[in-house]
Short mmCIF file of the C-alpha atoms (twelve columns), coordinates in Angstrom:
data_MODEL
# 
_entry.id   MODEL 
# 
loop_
_atom_site.group_PDB 
_atom_site.id 
_atom_site.type_symbol 
_atom_site.label_atom_id 
_atom_site.label_alt_id 
_atom_site.label_comp_id 
_atom_site.label_asym_id 
_atom_site.label_seq_id 
_atom_site.Cartn_x 
_atom_site.Cartn_y 
_atom_site.Cartn_z 
_atom_site.pdbx_PDB_model_num 
ATOM 1   C CA . MET A 1   -99.086  66.713  41.813 1 
ATOM 2   C CA . LYS A 2   -97.765  70.235  43.604 1 
ATOM 3   C CA . LYS A 3   -94.237  69.782  44.353 1 
ATOM 4   C CA . GLU A 4   -93.235  69.946  47.713 1 
ATOM 5   C CA . ILE A 5   -90.705  72.375  48.330 1 
ATOM 6   C CA . HIS A 6   -87.953  71.272  50.835 1 
ATOM 7   C CA . PRO A 7   -87.684  74.148  54.087 1 
ATOM 8   C CA . ALA A 8   -83.924  74.954  53.049 1 
ATOM 9   C CA . ASP A 9   -84.895  75.138  49.556 1 
ATOM 10  C CA . TYR A 10  -87.077  77.698  50.208 1 
ATOM 11  C CA . TYR A 11  -85.046  80.212  52.656 1 
ATOM 12  C CA . ARG A 12  -82.477  79.690  50.290 1 
ATOM 13  C CA . ARG A 13  -85.113  81.207  47.812 1 
ATOM 14  C CA . MET A 14  -85.687  84.142  50.574 1 
ATOM 15  C CA . LEU A 15  -81.970  84.265  50.719 1 
ATOM 16  C CA . ALA A 16  -81.816  84.970  46.740 1 
ATOM 17  C CA . MET A 17  -84.489  87.628  46.504 1 
ATOM 18  C CA . GLN A 18  -82.939  90.049  49.071 1 
ATOM 19  C CA . PRO A 19  -80.459  92.093  48.882 1 
ATOM 20  C CA . HIS A 20  -76.778  91.468  51.117 1 
ATOM 21  C CA . ALA A 21  -73.605  92.044  50.711 1 
ATOM 22  C CA . LEU A 22  -72.230  88.906  50.328 1 
ATOM 23  C CA . LYS A 23  -74.218  87.354  48.214 1 
ATOM 24  C CA . ARG A 24  -71.256  85.819  45.587 1 
ATOM 25  C CA . LEU A 25  -71.620  83.753  48.041 1 
ATOM 26  C CA . GLU A 26  -74.538  82.081  48.562 1 
ATOM 27  C CA . ALA A 27  -73.558  79.236  46.599 1 
ATOM 28  C CA . PHE A 28  -71.273  78.466  49.839 1 
ATOM 29  C CA . ALA A 29  -74.106  79.490  52.148 1 
ATOM 30  C CA . LYS A 30  -75.415  76.688  53.976 1 
ATOM 31  C CA . ILE A 31  -79.696  77.272  55.369 1 
ATOM 32  C CA . MET A 32  -79.345  77.226  59.525 1 
ATOM 33  C CA . ALA A 33  -83.118  76.310  61.223 1 
ATOM 34  C CA . CYS A 34  -82.891  77.701  64.946 1 
ATOM 35  C CA . ASN A 35  -85.505  77.325  67.415 1 
ATOM 36  C CA . ARG A 36  -86.160  80.073  70.361 1 
ATOM 37  C CA . GLY A 37  -82.802  79.429  72.937 1 
ATOM 38  C CA . GLN A 38  -80.528  77.644  71.196 1 
ATOM 39  C CA . GLU A 39  -77.039  78.238  71.481 1 
ATOM 40  C CA . ILE A 40  -75.695  79.257  67.418 1 
ATOM 41  C CA . PRO A 41  -71.911  77.574  68.668 1 
ATOM 42  C CA . ASN A 42  -68.323  79.292  68.161 1 
ATOM 43  C CA . SER A 43  -67.170  77.681  65.284 1 
ATOM 44  C CA . PRO A 44  -63.605  76.589  65.426 1 
ATOM 45  C CA . GLY A 45  -60.428  78.490  64.220 1 
ATOM 46  C CA . PRO A 46  -59.996  82.180  64.287 1 
ATOM 47  C CA . ALA A 47  -61.876  82.404  60.984 1 
ATOM 48  C CA . GLY A 48  -65.093  81.258  61.986 1 
ATOM 49  C CA . HIS A 49  -68.094  81.842  60.509 1 
ATOM 50  C CA . TRP A 50  -70.725  84.999  58.864 1 
ATOM 51  C CA . TYR A 51  -73.843  84.418  59.669 1 
ATOM 52  C CA . TYR A 52  -77.301  86.734  58.193 1 
ATOM 53  C CA . VAL A 53  -80.522  86.706  59.450 1 
ATOM 54  C CA . ILE A 54  -83.013  85.707  57.220 1 
ATOM 55  C CA . THR A 55  -86.431  85.014  59.520 1 
ATOM 56  C CA . GLY A 56  -86.609  85.575  63.327 1 
ATOM 57  C CA . ALA A 57  -83.708  87.520  65.855 1 
ATOM 58  C CA . VAL A 58  -80.939  86.445  67.598 1 
ATOM 59  C CA . ARG A 59  -79.628  87.704  71.051 1 
ATOM 60  C CA . ARG A 60  -75.516  88.198  72.164 1 
ATOM 61  C CA . CYS A 61  -75.517  87.795  75.882 1 
ATOM 62  C CA . ALA A 62  -72.894  88.546  77.769 1 
ATOM 63  C CA . MET A 63  -73.158  88.546  82.250 1 
ATOM 64  C CA . ARG A 64  -72.351  91.547  83.835 1 
ATOM 65  C CA . SER A 65  -70.395  91.552  86.831 1 
ATOM 66  C CA . ASP A 66  -73.227  91.519  89.433 1 
ATOM 67  C CA . GLY A 67  -74.440  87.869  87.547 1 
ATOM 68  C CA . ARG A 68  -77.644  89.673  85.750 1 
ATOM 69  C CA . ARG A 69  -77.713  88.966  81.701 1 
ATOM 70  C CA . GLN A 70  -76.596  92.048  79.310 1 
ATOM 71  C CA . ILE A 71  -78.130  91.956  76.105 1 
ATOM 72  C CA . VAL A 72  -74.980  93.333  74.396 1 
ATOM 73  C CA . ASP A 73  -76.239  93.298  70.555 1 
ATOM 74  C CA . LEU A 74  -79.583  92.048  68.466 1 
ATOM 75  C CA . MET A 75  -80.028  90.710  65.096 1 
ATOM 76  C CA . LEU A 76  -82.886  91.310  63.257 1 
ATOM 77  C CA . PRO A 77  -83.630  89.951  59.685 1 
ATOM 78  C CA . ARG A 78  -81.200  91.564  57.072 1 
ATOM 79  C CA . ASP A 79  -78.391  91.888  59.930 1 
ATOM 80  C CA . PHE A 80  -74.584  90.034  59.987 1 
ATOM 81  C CA . PHE A 81  -73.027  89.108  62.759 1 
ATOM 82  C CA . PHE A 82  -69.732  87.058  63.461 1 
ATOM 83  C CA . VAL A 83  -68.730  83.744  65.407 1 
ATOM 84  C CA . SER A 84  -65.654  82.452  66.524 1 
ATOM 85  C CA . ASP A 85  -63.680  81.026  68.877 1 
ATOM 86  C CA . ARG A 86  -62.384  83.718  69.966 1 
ATOM 87  C CA . GLN A 87  -65.596  85.077  71.690 1 
ATOM 88  C CA . ASN A 88  -65.772  82.922  74.580 1 
ATOM 89  C CA . GLU A 89  -67.226  84.942  76.769 1 
ATOM 90  C CA . ALA A 90  -70.770  86.338  74.764 1 
ATOM 91  C CA . THR A 91  -73.361  83.680  74.384 1 
ATOM 92  C CA . ILE A 92  -74.756  83.611  71.072 1 
ATOM 93  C CA . GLU A 93  -78.830  82.362  70.957 1 
ATOM 94  C CA . ALA A 94  -81.881  82.467  68.603 1 
ATOM 95  C CA . ILE A 95  -84.189  84.678  70.781 1 
ATOM 96  C CA . ALA A 96  -87.587  83.594  68.904 1 
ATOM 97  C CA . ASP A 97  -89.064  80.756  67.255 1 
ATOM 98  C CA . ASP A 98  -88.300  80.087  63.443 1 
ATOM 99  C CA . THR A 99  -85.144  81.604  63.153 1 
ATOM 100 C CA . VAL A 100 -83.122  80.623  60.156 1 
ATOM 101 C CA . LEU A 101 -80.105  81.978  58.984 1 
ATOM 102 C CA . ALA A 102 -77.723  81.697  56.489 1 
ATOM 103 C CA . SER A 103 -73.922  80.318  57.129 1 
ATOM 104 C CA . PHE A 104 -71.352  81.349  55.464 1 
ATOM 105 C CA . PRO A 105 -67.688  80.038  56.198 1 
ATOM 106 C CA . GLY A 106 -65.163  82.771  57.283 1 
ATOM 107 C CA . ARG A 107 -62.260  81.415  55.573 1 
ATOM 108 C CA . ARG A 108 -63.844  81.030  52.076 1 
ATOM 109 C CA . VAL A 109 -64.979  84.676  53.019 1 
ATOM 110 C CA . GLU A 110 -61.172  85.580  53.582 1 
ATOM 111 C CA . LEU A 111 -59.871  84.213  50.936 1 
ATOM 112 C CA . VAL A 112 -62.450  85.783  48.380 1 
ATOM 113 C CA . ALA A 113 -62.076  89.693  50.012 1 
ATOM 114 C CA . GLU A 114 -58.505  89.230  49.268 1 
ATOM 115 C CA . SER A 115 -58.752  88.435  45.861 1 
ATOM 116 C CA . ASP A 116 -61.521  91.075  45.080 1 
ATOM 117 C CA . VAL A 117 -61.491  94.863  46.867 1 
ATOM 118 C CA . GLU A 118 -64.933  95.120  45.541 1 
ATOM 119 C CA . PHE A 119 -66.106  92.529  47.854 1 
ATOM 120 C CA . ALA A 120 -63.866  93.657  50.688 1 
ATOM 121 C CA . ARG A 121 -65.191  96.636  50.250 1 
ATOM 122 C CA . GLU A 122 -68.773  95.132  51.098 1 
ATOM 123 C CA . LEU A 123 -67.515  93.103  53.975 1 
ATOM 124 C CA . ARG A 124 -66.146  96.354  55.516 1 
ATOM 125 C CA . ASP A 125 -69.553  97.456  55.331 1 
ATOM 126 C CA . VAL A 126 -71.161  94.476  56.810 1 
ATOM 127 C CA . ALA A 127 -68.445  95.272  59.766 1 
ATOM 128 C CA . PHE A 128 -69.959  98.229  60.057 1 
ATOM 129 C CA . GLN A 129 -73.166  97.331  60.494 1 
ATOM 130 C CA . SER A 130 -72.366  96.083  63.496 1 
ATOM 131 C CA . LEU A 131 -70.771  98.880  65.091 1 
ATOM 132 C CA . THR A 132 -73.350  100.482 64.277 1 
ATOM 133 C CA . ARG A 133 -75.600  98.618  66.093 1 
ATOM 134 C CA . SER A 134 -73.923  99.044  69.014 1 
ATOM 135 C CA . GLN A 135 -73.478  102.586 68.059 1 
ATOM 136 C CA . ALA A 136 -77.378  102.921 68.264 1 
ATOM 137 C CA . GLN A 137 -77.523  100.770 71.536 1 
ATOM 138 C CA . LEU A 138 -75.113  102.691 73.515 1 
ATOM 139 C CA . LEU A 139 -77.437  105.799 72.427 1 
ATOM 140 C CA . ILE A 140 -81.021  103.872 73.995 1 
ATOM 141 C CA . ILE A 141 -79.460  102.808 77.183 1 
ATOM 142 C CA . GLY A 142 -77.599  105.441 77.769 1 
ATOM 143 C CA . ARG A 143 -81.182  107.855 78.201 1 
ATOM 144 C CA . PHE A 144 -81.773  110.052 81.058 1 
ATOM 145 C CA . THR A 145 -85.162  107.652 82.218 1 
ATOM 146 C CA . ALA A 146 -87.015  104.971 81.443 1 
ATOM 147 C CA . LEU A 147 -89.705  106.193 79.518 1 
ATOM 148 C CA . GLU A 148 -86.260  107.368 77.631 1 
ATOM 149 C CA . LYS A 149 -85.084  104.479 76.444 1 
ATOM 150 C CA . VAL A 150 -88.304  102.137 75.759 1 
ATOM 151 C CA . GLY A 151 -89.221  104.903 73.478 1 
ATOM 152 C CA . SER A 152 -86.151  105.247 71.951 1 
ATOM 153 C CA . PHE A 153 -85.863  101.132 71.895 1 
ATOM 154 C CA . LEU A 154 -89.277  101.356 69.897 1 
ATOM 155 C CA . LEU A 155 -88.482  103.438 67.775 1 
ATOM 156 C CA . SER A 156 -85.036  101.692 67.143 1 
ATOM 157 C CA . ILE A 157 -87.377  98.476  66.160 1 
ATOM 158 C CA . ASP A 158 -89.395  100.733 64.125 1 
ATOM 159 C CA . ALA A 159 -86.789  101.500 61.753 1 
ATOM 160 C CA . ARG A 160 -85.197  98.332  61.406 1 
ATOM 161 C CA . VAL A 161 -88.338  96.041  60.801 1 
ATOM 162 C CA . SER A 162 -91.133  98.790  59.833 1 
ATOM 163 C CA . ASN A 163 -94.266  97.881  57.727 1 
ATOM 164 C CA . ALA A 164 -96.413  98.463  55.587 1 
ATOM 165 C CA . SER A 165 -99.044  98.351  58.452 1 
ATOM 166 C CA . GLY A 166 -97.429  101.084 60.731 1 
ATOM 167 C CA . GLN A 167 -97.566  98.885  63.778 1 
ATOM 168 C CA . VAL A 168 -93.834  97.833  65.411 1 
ATOM 169 C CA . VAL A 169 -94.115  93.720  65.857 1 
ATOM 170 C CA . LEU A 170 -91.828  93.624  68.636 1 
ATOM 171 C CA . PRO A 171 -89.246  90.509  68.006 1 
ATOM 172 C CA . VAL A 172 -88.191  89.725  71.396 1 
ATOM 173 C CA . SER A 173 -90.070  89.540  75.036 1 
ATOM 174 C CA . ARG A 174 -90.221  92.137  78.164 1 
ATOM 175 C CA . TYR A 175 -87.615  89.855  79.520 1 
ATOM 176 C CA . ASP A 176 -85.037  90.581  76.617 1 
ATOM 177 C CA . ILE A 177 -86.359  94.178  76.235 1 
ATOM 178 C CA . ALA A 178 -84.800  94.392  79.874 1 
ATOM 179 C CA . ASP A 179 -82.306  93.312  79.400 1 
ATOM 180 C CA . TYR A 180 -80.942  94.807  76.098 1 
ATOM 181 C CA . LEU A 181 -81.898  98.199  77.729 1 
ATOM 182 C CA . ALA A 182 -80.245  97.829  81.831 1 
ATOM 183 C CA . VAL A 183 -83.310  97.849  83.316 1 
ATOM 184 C CA . SER A 184 -85.689  95.634  85.318 1 
ATOM 185 C CA . VAL A 185 -88.888  94.069  83.886 1 
ATOM 186 C CA . GLU A 186 -91.270  95.917  85.957 1 
ATOM 187 C CA . THR A 187 -89.981  99.141  84.417 1 
ATOM 188 C CA . VAL A 188 -90.812  98.495  80.754 1 
ATOM 189 C CA . CYS A 189 -93.903  96.952  81.410 1 
ATOM 190 C CA . ARG A 190 -94.542  100.491 83.927 1 
ATOM 191 C CA . ALA A 191 -93.438  102.285 80.841 1 
ATOM 192 C CA . LEU A 192 -94.968  101.280 78.383 1 
ATOM 193 C CA . THR A 193 -98.896  101.407 80.033 1 
ATOM 194 C CA . HIS A 194 -97.549  105.199 80.877 1 
ATOM 195 C CA . LEU A 195 -97.106  105.161 77.175 1 
ATOM 196 C CA . LYS A 196 -99.960  103.364 76.558 1 
ATOM 197 C CA . GLN A 197 -102.363 105.813 79.228 1 
ATOM 198 C CA . ARG A 198 -100.687 109.209 77.312 1 
ATOM 199 C CA . GLY A 199 -102.183 108.011 74.032 1 
ATOM 200 C CA . VAL A 200 -98.457  107.346 72.797 1 
ATOM 201 C CA . ILE A 201 -98.713  104.174 71.824 1 
ATOM 202 C CA . ARG A 202 -101.493 101.046 71.797 1 
ATOM 203 C CA . LEU A 203 -100.650 97.380  72.396 1 
ATOM 204 C CA . ALA A 204 -102.390 95.791  69.454 1 
ATOM 205 C CA . GLY A 205 -101.434 92.397  70.384 1 
ATOM 206 C CA . LYS A 206 -99.066  90.906  73.567 1 
ATOM 207 C CA . ARG A 207 -96.137  91.961  70.677 1 
ATOM 208 C CA . THR A 208 -97.859  94.574  68.453 1 
ATOM 209 C CA . ILE A 209 -97.488  97.810  68.937 1 
ATOM 210 C CA . LYS A 210 -98.525  100.237 67.352 1 
ATOM 211 C CA . ILE A 211 -96.909  104.331 67.586 1 
ATOM 212 C CA . LEU A 212 -100.040 107.088 67.945 1 
ATOM 213 C CA . ASN A 213 -98.053  109.979 68.670 1 
ATOM 214 C CA . ARG A 214 -94.049  109.456 67.106 1 
ATOM 215 C CA . ARG A 215 -93.370  112.915 68.116 1 
ATOM 216 C CA . ALA A 216 -93.674  112.095 71.998 1 
ATOM 217 C CA . LEU A 217 -90.833  109.400 71.383 1 
ATOM 218 C CA . GLU A 218 -88.755  111.297 69.576 1 
ATOM 219 C CA . ASP A 219 -89.518  114.390 71.823 1 
ATOM 220 C CA . ARG A 220 -87.743  112.526 74.775 1 
ATOM 221 C CA . ILE A 221 -90.970  111.424 76.099 1 
ATOM 222 C CA . GLY A 222 -92.338  114.608 77.974 1 
ATOM 223 C CA . GLU A 223 -93.266  114.205 81.866 1 
ATOM 224 C CA . SER A 224 -90.219  110.775 81.819 1 
ATOM 225 C CA . SER A 225 -89.591  111.827 84.963 1 
ATOM 226 C CA . THR A 226 -92.535  109.962 86.310 1 
ATOM 227 C CA . VAL A 227 -91.521  106.448 85.800 1 
ATOM 228 C CA . ALA A 228 -87.636  105.695 87.316 1 
ATOM 229 C CA . SER A 229 -85.495  103.009 86.716 1 
ATOM 230 C CA . VAL A 230 -85.280  100.191 89.402 1 
# 
């Protein structure tokens, strides 16, 4: 009779197979399965917790002055993020069903970093990864038109979660894309429709997109002025 594998053991094996900066602390990692919309609680104390996304996706949200939600960070598989009680202004939650995280206690991470220079460098690289995501988002939302924003978003997701099929499986809904790009969901839908009609992309499913003309996206989408932000 085949032995049944506990889900936590399965994801721990996945974690062990993936290269990441906190390999030395895998023995202390806690596997955390989340449903869509489940909040990742702020950890008590400034040391907080480091999280690594094994599967699924996580968003960090803040409320804008006009009351609208803004996604300020989007974490996908193999991304790290940090949570502590100093981040009360932001909400962090799973954005996809079957999101699974590895949680590393921040104090344990700090102790190892204090005594191991090489590990401290790896931890610094993890922190830089978060800054790089923020810089990439600023470049995307800083585009002039909705077509440029949506096209840049598709290219960025393709670079982060690309697979052999050449298709982009969006980890988020169109509403989440709108909150990430700081535009309306109607603008996102119009931009995707326009790209489809121009033969730049093909909608292969509700959240699956095939990029047919990468040059058109990389060249800031000619005729992008035909779709305006709202």
